C-alpha positions, 0 to 999 in steps of 0.5 A: 465510504469504505463501501464504495471503496471497496466498489471503485477498487473491484471495478476498477482495471487493478483489481485483476491486476491482485492476485487472488490472496491479495483480493481475499486479503482485500474483502476479508479485511472490508469484512472484519470493519464491517463487523468490529464497531467502535469503542471495544477494544482500545488498538485497531491496527487489527483493522488494518493488518490486512490493507498493508500486506496488501500493499507490501505484496502490490507495491513488489509486484508494481515495481518489477513491472515496470522495472524498478527492482529486479526479479532476484529483489522481487523473490528474495527476503531479503529484499524490504520495500522501506528501505528501496522506498524511503527518500531519506534512501536515494544519495545511498542506493543512487539508481537503486532507489524506487523513491527516486525512479517513481519521482522521476516517472511520473512525480515527485507528490506520487513518491511521496504519498506512496512514501507515506503511506507505507510509513504510516499504514505500515512500518507505524502500525505494525511494529513495535515500539516500547517507547512510542506504542502506537495506538490506533482508534478505530475510524483511523484504522478505517482512514488508513485502510482507506489511505492504501486503498488509494493510494494503489490505484493511485499507483497503478493509474499512474506507473502502470495502467497510464495509457489506458482506460483505468475501468472496467466496462 
């Protein structure tokens, strides 16, 4: 399925939206998936990193382009996507809550999906907690990669590209 997802994303308008670095991360991430075989490692988190990194850059650019964050937020070393995207921070952040902005502009379902993929495919994979080392299998890594790619397409379609044809002809 990963092959199909890559073909879909490369034929979608989102491919032109990605920066060259993001395209490289996706292609190189797919290369890693292709050459790494299951059952050789205890943890396949490294197969998610290129896609998680792309997801973070994509979200920051998307949030800037649709007006959810400022240019200063975008270039800041201190802006944290997860903080502004967290549904648990809505009341504290008020109008700066990206979760609330997504929900208000589209649906709560999309806001929850973007948050859940952030939490599962980035935070829980990248961060190290000595009391809860999250190891993921090969199949889980592939599933996370696909979920990240699908969520980026869905977010792009509903937030950025909601009034135009989504596939190139």
